N, C-alpha and C positions, 0 to 999 in steps of 0.2 A: 772240638770235632764233632760230629753226626754219626753215630751208631745205629744200621738197621736194627729193627726189632721182630723181624719177621719172620725170619731165619728160622726152620723146622727145627726144633730141641723132641726129643722123644721123649713121652711123661716116664719118669723113674716107675723101672721093675720093684716094688717093693718086698715082692714074695725073694726075688732073689737075693740074700743078702749076702754070701760068703763072696759073692765076685764085688760088693764094691767095695772102689776105691783103689780098681787094679791098677799096677801101671799104666797100662796101654790107655785107659781113663784118665790118670790123674797127669802124665810128664805134657809137659809142654812139648809145643805142634810146630815148629818152625811156620813164619809166615807163607802164605801161598796166595799168589796173583794169578786167577782163572782168565782164560781169554786172552793172553798178556805172550810178545814177543819174548825173547832171550834178555832184552835191557828192562823188561818190567811193564811198558806201555803198549795199552791196549794194541792189537793190530786192527788197522782200518780196511776192511773187503774191498778190493777195487770193482767199479762202478761196469758190468757189463752192456756192451750197446751192441747196435745192430750191425758195425763195421766186423765186430770178434768174430761173427761167421764167416765171412770172408776171407778174415787175415789170421783164423783159427790155425796155430803149427801142427806138424803131422805129430800125433799122438808117439808110434811108435820109434820114430826119427829123436823125438826131444827125449823118450826115455831111456833110449843108447845116450844119445850126447851127454843126457843127463848122468849115466854110469860110470862112461870115460873121462866127464871133467868131476866127478867126486874123486876118483882113482887119480888124477892129477893135482888134486887138493891136498890131499893128504902127505905130498913130496914137496909142493911148491914153494919155492923160495919166498914167495909172498905171504902165505903165512907164515914160517918160520918170524919172517921181520914182526910181522901184526903179535905173534903171540909174546914176542921179547917186548915189543912195548906195550902192551896190557900188564905186561908184569911187571915194567917202570910205573905205567899208571895209576897199577894198584898199588904199588909198594909207596909213591908219592900221596896219595889219597889216606893209605893206613898210618903214613907218619905225619900228616894234619889231624888227624882223629888221635892219633897216642898226643899232639901236642896239646890240643885243645882240652883233651880228658872228654870225648865225646863217647856214650856208651856202644857198645862192640852192635847189640841190638838196632842200632839205627840205620845200619846197612838192609835192615830188612824193609822197613818205612816206604811206601810207593811213593812217597817225595823224593826219596833221594833215587830211585831208579829213574824216575823223570828227570831229573837234573843230571845224571852222569849222560841220558840220551840226548837233553839239550845240548850239551856242550860237545858231544859226539858231530850232533848237528851243524853246530856254529863251524865244526871244523877248527885250524890251526891257528894260532893269533888272539883266541879271544882275551879281553882285560877282565881280570874280573873286578867283581861289584867293592866299590869303595865303601869305607867306614862308615861315612854320611848316606850314600846310598842305602847300606843295609838298614841305618839307625833309622834316615827319616821318608824321604819318598819311597821304597819298597815298602817297608812297615804301614807305611798309611795304605800304601794302594792294597797291602792283602789284609788289612783292617776293613775296607770299602769292600771288600770281597767278601769277606766275613758277617760284615753287616748286609750283603744284598742276600748272603745266603739264609740268613737270618729272617730276615723275610719272607723267603717260602715254606718257614718254622711255622710264622708266627701266624699264616695262612693257613696253618695245618693246625693250631690250636684255635684258633677262632671258629672252626668248623667241626672237628671233634672233640674238643676240649682236650686238659692238658694235666697232670701232675706236677708238684714243682718238691724237688726233694735236696734235701740240707743235708750234707755230709760232711760233717765235724771232723775234723784230726788234730795236733800238736806238730809242732814241729820244733826243730831242734835247740830254738831259743826257747821252748815253752810257751809261746803263744797259741793260743786256740784259733784257729781258722777253722772258715766253712765255708764247703763250695756250694754252690747254687746251682742246680741243676733242673732243665723242662724236659719230660720226658710225655713222647705223644707217640700216636702209630707210625708216624716219618720216622722217630729215632729220638735219641738222648742230644737235649743240646746244651751244652756250656754255656751257663750265663754268665757267672763272677763268683771270686773268691775276697770273701772278707774276713777282716780282722777281728774276729770278734770274743775276743780276750772279757773287754769291759760287757760285750753282751748275756756272754754266757753266763753270764754268775743268776742273774735272777732270772725266773720269767716274763716279768713282765718288760723288761729290754730284749729276749727274745722275739717276743711275741712284736717289739717296736721295728726287728728288724725281718720278720717273717710277712708284717704288714707291707712295710713297704714294697719287698720283694714280688708279691699276690695285689699290688696293687700296678706294679712296674709290667706285668705279667697278662692284666686284667682281669677282674675277679668274673666277669662273664666268661673267663675263659677256662678254670681251674676246679677241677672235679674236687682234690685233695690234694694235700702236703704232708710229707713223709719226713720223717724227723725219727730219731732215736727215741726209746721211752724213757728216757731221763728223768727225775721228778721235776726238773725246772720245767721243762716241755710239758709237763701234764698241766702247768697252769697258763702256760703256752695256749693248749690246745681249748684251754676252756675261753680264754679270752681272745682267741682266734674265732672261732664258733659262734660266739657271742655276740661278734661283730659283722659278722659275713654269716650268716645261717646256712646258706645254702651253699657251704664249704666242707669238705670232710679234714679232720688231721686224721693221720691213720700211722702208727707207730713204724720202721724200719721192720721188716720183717726179719730179714738175716741178722739182726739184732736180738729180736726178741726168741728165737731160734736156740742163737747162740746162749746167750742167759737160761733160756731150759738146759741145756748140754751142762753151762757152769753149775746150776742145781743139780742136775743129777750129779755131777760129779764131787759132790760137796759128802754122798752119803760115803759111812765108814767104808764100808767094803771095797767103794770104786772108790774111792780117793787114796785108799791105802796102797791099793795093787798100780793105780797111775803113778805114786810116787816110787814104787818100789819097779817099775818098768824104767822112771825117769833115772832113776839112781844107776840105773846099767848104764843107761846110754852116755850119763855124766862122767862114769866111772871109765869108759872106753874112750868115750871119744877127747879128755885131756890125755891120752896115751898114745902118740903117733905108732909105735910099737905094736900095740894091743889093736888098731887102727888097721893099721896091713895083716897081722895076723886074722882079725875078724872077716877082711876083704879076701883075704885065703880063702877061706871057708863056707863064705856065701857070694861066691862069683863075682866079688866086687859088688852087690848092693848094699846101700847105705839101711842104715836102721832109725834116720833122722830124714826127714824131708818136713818144709815149711806147706803151711797152708792158710786160707783167709783168715781165720780166730784158733785165737791159743786151744781152745778146747776141740776145736777139728785137728789142731795138730797134734794134739796129745791121742784123738781117735789113730788119725793115721800111722802117728809114733807106734801106739799098741800094735796095728796090723801089720806092721812090717815084721815087728818083733815076733810076732804069732805067726807068719808066716816063715819065718828062720829060722822057729824054735828047733827040727832036730838039726842045723845045722851049729846052733849055739849049744844045743848039749854036746853035741859030738866034739866044739870047740876045747867045751870044758873040762872036757876028758883025756883031749889028745897030749902026746907027747909035748909040742911046744908049749901049753898050758902049765902043765906039771912043772916042768922042768924051768918055768920062766920064773922071776925074780916077783911077780903079781900075784903067785898063787902063794908067795906066803907074805902076802898082805894083808891085814885087816880088813879093806876094800875089797880086795879081790876075792878073799872067804866068802865075803858078806854076800857078792854078786854070784858068786857060784851057788849060793845056797839058794837063791831066789829061782834061776835057771833050773834046779831040782825042785820045788818047790810045785804041788799037783796042785795047791787051792792056789796060787798064781794062775797060771796057765787056764785052772776051769773059769776063773774070775774073769780074765778077756776075753774067754768068749762069751760072757756074760753082757759085757761091756760092749763087745764089737755088736751084739745082736739088739741092741739099745740104742747106741751111739752110731751106727754105721746107719740106719733108719732115717734117723732126725738129718744127719749130715747129706744123706739122699736132700732130703726138702731145703737143708740150705744151699746146697746147690743149686736146686731149680731156684730159689727166691735170686739166688746172687747171681747169676746170670745173667746175660744180655740179648741171649738166644731167640726169647721169645716173653710178653710180657708174664709175670709171674700171678696177677690178680685173680686171675680166673681158673687157676690149677691150687691155690693155696688149700684152699676149701677141703677140697678131695686126697690131697698127698697129705694132709694131716689127719684125715679119715683112714686112708689105708693105712700110714707109719704105723698108726693104736691098736688098727685091728690087726695089722704084721706081727706086733710085736707081741700080743694077746697068743695069736697061734704060733708062734716060734716057741713059747715057753708052755706049750699044748695046753691052755685054759688055765695053768696052775696058777690062780691069781695073785698067792702070797710071792711068786716072780717078779710080777710086773705093779700090785698095788701103787706101790710108794710112787713108782716111776712116772705114772699115766697120771696121779697126783699131781704130779708137781708139772708136767706139760700141758694137762689140763689148767688150772691157775692160772700161766702163763698165757694160752690161748685164752681161756674167757676174760684175764682182768686185762691184758695188755694188745694181745695180736687179732682177736676177731673183733669185726668191725660189719657194721649190716652190707659194705662196700663189698667182702668178700664173699655172702650168700647170694648177690645180684651177680655180681660175676659168674659165681657159680652155675647158677642159671640159666647163665645167657652164653654159655659154654655149650654151644651141639654136641661135641665131642662127649660131653655127661650126661648132660640132657638127654637127646634121645636112646643117649645106652640105659638108662636108667625111669621105666615109667612112672615111677611111684614119686618122682620129684618135685611134680606139683603139690603132690598130699604132704607135703615134710613141709609143717609148719613154721619149725626156723627160717626156711630156706625163702618161703613166699613169703613172712614177717619182715625178710631183710630186704630184700625185693622192692617191697611198696615202702618199703620206709627213705630207702635208698633214692626210689621217684619220686617222692615226696618233698625230700630235701633238694634235690637236685633240680626240681622240674619244677619252679613255683606256678607256672600256669597250668592251671584246670583244663583251658583248651587243648592245651602242649598234651596233658597226664591224658587224656582221654584218647587222643591218638594213639599214642603207644600201648593204650590200652589193647587196640583194637589190632595193632600190630603183633602185640604178644598172642594174641587170639590164633594169629595165622603163624607165629613162630611156635606154640606149643602142638598146634596139629598138623601142622608140617606142610602148608599151604601156599597156595604163591610162589614166591622166588622160593622158599623155602622148603617147598618142596621138589624142584626141578632137579634132575640127575646130576647135574654138575655141582650142586650145592650139598645133595646126598652123600656123592664121591667123594668130598672133601672138609665131611664132618669131623676129619681125625685128622686131616693132612696140614690144615691150615690155621697159626696160631691164630688168636686172638689180637686184634688191632685195638 
């Protein structure tokens, strides 16, 4: 399914650490279909013609009639019947979903709304599709539709280039599966899923698999191949770039940032505090009576919530605990707790001692200042609201600067943390592509007059251009265009372009 990548997403505000990951930001929001009728199907406005001028109804009379009609509508037998019929239909739809074990969120799919509308338009007596129809002709038709859609994406890949993304995971049978997706300014397109249980063991086998996918998409269309930074993939990188020198291998930014969080989480003081926080959660949440007591003090706010990665989950759990610190303290001195059986247990006494440990809360604040900023970067690169390539460079710089300022420049507080961040950034994540994308992002370029003098950024820009554009003639044309871009001349200097430097995401 194609996903649009051009929707505007605000660049993270790294200075605002305390409010990061608030309930309002992180909670799931129900899907919305804009510009649609009650059924979820987009409305089509009726085209007006010359005859409408002569036969337009009297507005005042029409509004009066409309008001009378709505008043009558409330008490009409027809409406009562429709309500009963809808209730019966919804009941049968729900029963079918329960029988087939269909997830409840399926009703939020646009295709579900379209299906319901189509059934309604047919009216009484619709014969449902047979087993053979959904298995053969209808499936073949849908495959043909997807292939037709893919043709539009392929045209986009040839015009603007694309990135191949490999997303590996393990299923319940312990098979290593890899989903291959192709990303371009038009959006992300699912290509195929491969059982790579044998491929994933060695770099040579992974190279064969990735090389086949590059061949299928077209080497001339591919700018980069994105995978995680596992050791076997490092060998894959060398083999792939050796065979296809005009192509980049880029480690997954989300995976690299999660590894940063994991390394920081191994620091003794941080590791100890995370374990203590997890012990509070584990002790409470295996005792239903204690969970109910907790909810009565927190206003039904939970201490545990999942996230995209294990260490992001640890961060969110610490954040929740910190937000509820006052309520937790009240709970552990309350009559409900002191008179409970849990207050007499060894585990209960240990949890209570943690809650009243000053160093526990001060270390949580320290962790949140560090993890919060890096989780913001993780959310930026792991989201699909805008292409992240042009924002990673700036996001990492701002995150590090804010970490230093949040500790008032006391180097002993952040020195080890920044060393971990820099090691992962320099050895794994940072690529010339990031510097080039940073330079070509007008949001940052025009707000920083000194960028053209930054040796690292300019070196990355020219290395990228030389690698991706082998033709000297094309390189010369690009150099002329870069001069226009740098001086905001031509199209780059037009008012509409200036206005949208910060409002239009890079494509």
